N, C-alpha and C positions, 0 to 999 in steps of 0.2 A: 149263841151257845154251841154251835158245831163247830167253832174255831176252837174254843175251850175244849172240847172233844179230843179234836187231833190235836192239840198240842198236848194234853194228858196220856194220850195213847203214844206217841211220838216219846213222850218222856219212860212212860211204863217200859217200852219195848228196847230203848238203847239200855236202862237199867237192867233189864232180864239180863241182857247180852254179857254184863260183868257179873251180874250175881250167880248167874248160872256156874261159871267158874270156880265158885268158893263156896256154894251153898252147903259143902261139909266142913266147912273151917269152924273150928270150934271157937272159934275168936272173931266172928264177923258179929259186926254191928251196922244195920240197912236201914235207909226209912223213906218215904215219899210224904210229903206235906206239901200245903197250900199256905203261904204268908204272904202277909201285905206287909211294904213298907213304903211310909210318905204316899199314900194312896195307890199305889201300884201293888197288882196282884200276882204274885209269881208261883208257880209250880216248882218245887225244889226236891232233887232227888241225891241221895247219899248212900256211899256204900265205904266204912273201914274195915279192913281185916287185918287185925293185931299179930296175928300168926304171920302171913304173908307179906305185910306192910304195905299193902295195896290200898289207895286212897283214890276213890272215884267221889263226883260231884259236878250236877248241870243243874243249871237255872234258867226256866224258861217263863218269859212273861206271859200271861192271861190278860189278856181284852177283854173290856166289860162286854 
């Protein structure tokens, strides 16, 4: 469980660094989700800013 918290904290911290630069952009779309693919759990964060053309995405594997 601790490892999961560290992974999610790392993901949110890196997401916040990019998100803060575009917080006021009207064309911003972003999310942080947990997903499963082939019995593996992942934490995924993404951000797209249509006005600036910035795209950012990060995937971190969550261990059971």
